[in-house]
C-alpha positions as CSV (number, residue, x, y, z in Angstrom):
1,V,99.3,74.6,84.6
2,N,101.9,72.1,83.6
3,R,101.3,72.6,79.9
4,V,101.4,76.4,80.2
5,V,104.6,76.4,82.3
6,S,106.4,73.9,80.1
7,H,105.6,76.0,77.1
8,L,106.9,79.1,78.8
9,V,110.1,77.5,80.1
10,Q,111.0,76.3,76.6
11,A,110.4,79.7,75.1
12,I,112.4,81.5,77.8
13,R,115.4,79.1,77.3
14,I,115.4,79.8,73.6
15,K,114.8,83.6,73.7
16,D,117.5,84.6,76.1
17,S,120.9,82.9,76.4
18,C,121.2,84.0,80.0
19,F,118.1,82.0,80.9
20,S,119.1,78.9,78.8
21,S,119.7,76.7,81.9
22,I,116.6,77.7,83.7
23,E,114.7,74.8,85.4
24,R,111.2,74.7,86.9
25,R,110.8,73.6,90.5
26,S,107.4,73.4,92.2
27,A,107.0,75.0,95.6
28,G,104.1,75.9,97.9
29,S,101.2,74.2,99.5
30,Y,99.9,72.3,96.5
31,Y,103.2,70.5,96.0
32,E,103.7,69.9,99.7
33,R,100.3,68.2,99.7
34,V,98.9,70.6,102.3
35,K,96.7,72.6,99.9
36,I,93.3,73.4,101.4
37,S,90.2,74.2,99.3
38,E,90.4,73.9,95.5
39,P,93.8,74.0,93.8
40,N,93.5,77.4,92.1
41,E,96.9,78.9,93.2
42,F,100.3,77.5,92.2
43,D,103.8,78.6,93.0
44,I,106.4,77.7,90.4
45,M,110.1,78.6,90.9
46,L,112.1,79.2,87.8
47,V,115.6,78.3,89.1
48,M,118.8,79.6,87.5
49,P,122.0,77.9,88.4
50,V,124.8,80.5,89.1
51,T,128.4,79.8,89.9
52,R,130.6,81.4,92.6
53,I,128.6,84.3,93.9
54,Q,129.5,86.6,96.7
55,L,126.6,87.4,99.2
56,D,126.6,90.6,101.2
57,E,124.0,91.2,103.9
58,A,121.6,93.9,102.9
59,D,120.2,94.5,106.4
60,D,120.3,93.1,109.9
61,T,117.6,90.4,109.3
62,G,120.1,87.9,107.8
63,A,117.6,87.1,105.1
64,F,118.3,89.8,102.4
65,Y,121.5,89.9,100.4
66,Y,123.2,91.6,97.5
67,A,124.6,89.1,95.1
68,S,127.6,89.6,92.9
69,F,129.8,87.3,90.8
70,K,133.3,86.5,92.1
71,R,134.4,86.1,88.5
72,I,132.9,87.8,85.5
73,P,130.6,85.2,83.9
74,K,131.5,83.8,80.5
75,E,128.0,84.5,79.2
76,K,128.3,88.1,78.2
77,G,124.5,88.6,78.3
78,W,124.8,88.7,82.1
79,L,126.4,92.1,82.0
80,R,123.1,93.8,81.3
81,F,121.8,92.5,84.6
82,L,124.6,94.0,86.6
83,E,124.6,97.3,88.4
84,E,127.6,99.6,88.1
85,D,129.0,98.2,91.4
86,G,128.7,94.7,90.0
87,K,125.6,93.6,92.0
88,I,123.1,91.3,90.2
89,S,119.9,93.3,89.8
90,A,116.8,91.3,90.7
91,F,114.8,94.1,89.2
92,K,116.5,94.0,85.7
93,M,116.3,90.2,85.6
94,L,112.6,90.1,86.5
95,Q,111.9,92.8,83.9
96,A,113.6,90.8,81.2
97,L,111.8,87.6,82.2
98,R,108.4,89.4,82.4
99,E,108.8,90.8,78.9
100,I,109.5,87.3,77.4
101,I,106.5,85.8,79.3
102,K,104.2,88.7,78.2
103,Q,105.1,88.1,74.6
104,E,105.0,84.3,74.8
105,V,101.6,83.9,76.5
106,K,100.1,85.2,73.2
107,N,101.4,82.0,71.5
108,I,99.7,79.6,73.9
109,K,96.8,78.3,71.8
110,D,95.0,75.9,74.1
111,A,94.4,78.2,77.1
112,E,93.6,81.8,77.7
113,V,96.6,83.1,79.7
114,T,97.3,86.7,80.8
115,V,100.0,88.3,82.9
116,T,98.5,90.3,85.7
117,R,99.7,93.8,86.5
118,K,102.9,94.2,88.5
119,K,102.2,94.6,92.3
120,A,104.7,96.8,94.2
121,G,107.2,94.8,96.2
122,C,105.8,91.5,95.0
123,P,108.6,89.3,93.5
124,A,106.4,87.0,91.5
125,I,105.2,87.3,87.9
126,T,101.6,86.2,88.2
127,L,99.7,84.5,85.4
128,Q,95.9,84.1,85.2
129,I,94.7,81.1,83.4
130,K,91.0,81.5,82.5
131,N,89.5,78.1,82.6
132,P,86.1,76.8,83.7
133,P,85.2,76.0,86.5
134,S,87.4,78.6,88.1
135,E,90.4,80.9,87.3
136,I,93.8,79.6,88.2
137,S,96.6,81.9,89.3
138,V,100.3,80.9,88.9
139,D,103.0,82.8,90.6
140,I,106.3,82.5,88.8
141,I,109.2,83.2,91.1
142,L,112.7,83.9,89.7
143,T,115.3,82.1,91.8
144,L,119.1,81.9,91.8
145,E,120.6,78.6,92.8
146,A,124.2,78.6,94.1
147,Q,126.0,75.5,95.1
148,Q,127.9,76.9,98.1
149,S,127.6,76.9,101.8
150,W,124.7,78.6,103.5
151,P,125.3,82.2,104.8
152,L,126.4,82.6,108.4
153,S,123.0,83.9,109.5
154,T,121.6,80.4,109.1
155,Q,124.1,78.7,111.4
156,G,121.9,78.4,114.5
157,G,118.7,77.7,112.6
158,L,117.0,74.5,111.4
159,K,117.1,73.0,115.0
160,I,115.8,69.6,113.9
161,E,118.3,67.3,115.6
162,Q,115.8,65.9,118.1
163,W,113.0,65.7,115.5
164,L,114.5,64.6,112.2
165,G,118.1,63.8,113.4
166,T,121.6,65.3,113.1
167,K,122.4,63.5,109.9
168,V,119.3,64.9,108.1
169,R,120.2,68.4,109.3
170,R,123.7,68.0,108.0
171,D,122.5,66.7,104.6
172,M,120.0,69.6,104.3
173,R,122.7,72.2,105.0
174,F,124.8,70.7,102.2
175,R,122.1,71.6,99.7
176,S,122.2,74.6,97.4
177,V,121.5,78.2,98.5
178,Y,118.3,79.5,96.9
179,L,117.8,83.3,96.5
180,V,114.5,84.7,95.3
181,A,114.2,88.2,93.7
182,K,112.6,90.1,96.5
183,Q,112.6,93.8,97.3
184,N,113.9,94.7,100.8
185,K,111.5,97.2,102.2
186,S,113.9,98.6,104.7
187,E,116.3,99.9,102.0
188,K,116.6,103.7,102.1
189,V,116.6,103.8,98.3
190,L,114.5,101.1,96.7
191,R,116.7,99.9,93.8
192,G,115.3,96.4,93.5
193,N,118.6,94.6,93.6
194,T,118.2,92.6,96.8
195,W,117.7,88.9,97.0
196,R,116.1,86.9,99.8
197,L,117.1,83.5,101.0
198,S,114.5,80.9,100.3
199,F,114.3,77.4,101.9
200,S,111.2,76.2,100.1
201,H,113.0,73.1,98.8
202,I,114.0,72.2,102.3
203,E,110.5,73.0,103.7
204,K,109.0,70.7,101.1
205,D,111.2,67.9,102.2
206,M,110.5,68.4,105.9
207,I,106.8,68.3,105.3
208,K,107.1,65.2,103.1
209,N,109.4,63.3,105.4
210,H,108.1,64.6,108.7
211,G,108.4,61.6,111.1
212,N,110.8,61.1,114.0
213,S,110.7,57.4,113.0
214,K,111.5,56.9,109.4
215,T,108.3,55.0,108.7
216,C,105.8,57.7,109.9
217,C,102.8,57.9,107.5
218,E,104.4,55.5,105.0
219,S,102.0,52.9,103.6
220,D,102.6,50.3,106.3
221,G,103.8,52.7,109.0
222,P,101.9,54.5,111.8
223,K,99.9,57.6,110.7
224,C,100.3,61.0,112.4
225,C,98.4,64.2,112.3
226,R,101.2,66.7,111.6
227,K,99.9,67.5,108.0
228,G,96.4,67.7,109.3
229,C,97.4,70.3,111.9
230,L,99.2,72.4,109.2
231,K,96.2,72.3,106.9
232,L,93.9,73.4,109.8
233,L,96.2,76.2,110.8
234,K,96.4,77.5,107.2
235,Y,92.6,77.1,106.7
236,L,91.9,79.1,109.9
237,L,94.2,81.9,108.9
238,E,92.7,81.9,105.4
239,Q,89.2,82.2,106.7
240,L,90.0,84.9,109.2
241,K,91.8,86.9,106.4
242,M,88.7,86.7,104.3
243,K,86.6,88.0,107.2
244,Y,89.1,90.8,108.2
245,P,91.1,91.5,105.0
246,K,92.3,95.0,106.1
247,E,93.4,94.1,109.6
248,L,95.1,90.9,108.6
249,E,96.6,91.8,105.3
250,K,100.2,91.6,106.6
251,F,99.8,87.9,107.6
252,C,100.4,85.0,105.2
253,S,100.5,81.3,105.4
254,Y,104.2,81.4,105.9
255,H,103.6,82.7,109.4
256,V,101.6,79.6,110.4
257,K,103.9,77.3,108.5
258,T,106.8,78.7,110.6
259,A,104.9,78.3,113.8
260,F,104.1,74.7,112.7
261,F,107.8,73.9,112.2
262,H,108.6,75.3,115.6
263,S,105.8,73.1,117.1
264,C,107.4,70.0,115.4
265,I,110.7,70.6,117.3
266,T,108.9,71.5,120.5
267,W,107.1,68.1,120.3
268,P,109.6,66.0,118.3
269,N,108.3,62.5,118.8
270,D,105.7,60.7,116.6
271,S,103.9,59.7,119.8
272,D,103.2,63.5,120.3
273,W,101.2,63.5,117.0
274,Y,98.9,60.4,117.0
275,L,96.4,60.6,114.3
276,G,93.5,60.4,116.8
277,D,94.8,63.4,118.7
278,L,94.4,65.9,115.8
279,D,92.0,68.0,117.9
280,H,94.5,68.3,120.8
281,C,97.6,68.7,118.6
282,F,95.9,71.4,116.5
283,Q,95.0,73.4,119.6
284,Q,98.6,72.9,120.9
285,C,100.0,74.4,117.7
286,L,97.5,77.2,117.8
287,G,98.5,77.9,121.4
288,F,102.1,78.2,120.3
289,F,101.2,80.6,117.5
290,V,99.0,82.8,119.8
291,D,101.9,83.0,122.2
292,C,104.2,84.2,119.4
293,L,101.5,86.8,118.4
294,Q,101.2,88.1,122.0
295,K,105.0,88.5,122.3
296,S,105.3,89.8,118.7
297,Q,108.1,87.3,118.3
298,L,108.1,84.6,115.6
299,T,111.6,83.5,114.8
300,H,112.4,82.5,111.2
301,F,112.9,78.7,111.3
302,F,116.3,78.9,109.4
303,I,117.5,82.4,110.4
304,P,117.3,82.8,114.2
305,Q,118.1,86.5,114.2
306,Y,115.1,87.3,111.9
307,N,111.8,88.0,113.6
308,L,108.9,87.5,111.1
309,L,106.6,89.7,113.3
310,S,107.7,93.3,113.0
311,L,107.3,95.2,116.3
312,E,105.5,98.1,114.7
313,D,102.6,95.8,113.9
314,K,101.9,94.9,117.5
315,A,98.2,96.0,117.3
316,R,97.7,93.7,114.3
317,H,99.3,90.8,116.2
318,H,97.0,91.3,119.2
319,F,94.0,91.6,116.9
320,L,94.8,88.2,115.3
321,S,95.5,86.6,118.7
322,R,92.1,87.8,120.0
323,K,90.3,86.4,117.0
324,I,92.1,83.0,117.3
325,C,91.4,82.8,121.1
326,H,87.7,83.5,120.3
327,E,87.7,80.6,117.9
328,L,89.6,78.3,120.3
329,N,87.2,79.1,123.2
330,N,84.0,78.7,121.2
331,G,84.6,75.5,119.3
332,F,85.7,77.2,116.1
333,P,82.5,78.8,114.8
334,L,84.4,79.7,111.6
335,F,84.8,76.0,110.6
336,H,81.0,75.6,110.8
337,E,80.0,78.6,108.8
């Protein structure tokens, strides 16, 4: 994966001057060290630094934005990515990136790489790397990085003061704003020029430095079971999705990851997560998630006005909560299959 992505990044920088400052950042479960089962899926963000952009909310979630430059950029190549009204088009940028990648994978000699067909509404460009013993898929996610303050909608989010501390929260909020090219489904006319806030860089840090005391899980510090809980939550959802693909297609690991972060602030102390209490802690996190499903209310961890469980999917939420309760009450038969 590293060889293929490095090859592509170099080619992208050379072939299009707009993309010359693109950098790769790793995101997702493999890099957070919470990957379960074999490492066959990777998320790679291709991050483009942009200066002084104006963000306008695209809907009432507080997560989707239209982005436009406050000043016309010096790099004239940017103009082809702008709509008539000056908005930066995620769709046009993704298309350009996709074309370069499709051409360039043909030049990769030491691996068989293909670009999979575009899926509607999916922001990623997905590569398949054929390689025994199994196929690997790599999602390439186009991301803008703006060094400016986070939008207003995030103000009451990231409630980690009791868990990680006020100073850590302040430092995190000083970090760049990340925007990923993501279609907003509630747009009347689907133009493909919306961007969604992404906090994967912050999430990765919270998972890595997850202790209330600064030595939690360090080589000579006490070990906790937080990561173990997150892995089990993800594994349970993954297994249930395989069993009921149609009923559970709308759920993804981000739902359980969000519930996990809320659990971390509900039980902020390291003593709430002793390594030997994995069983109890996992059931506690699951109980929290089931509660969210029953109320159809799971608040985005960084954007308090954004509910990740849309009310029109209540039947699906209740279906999943029934399946989880069945597992909880019967000693997790799924884990023994």
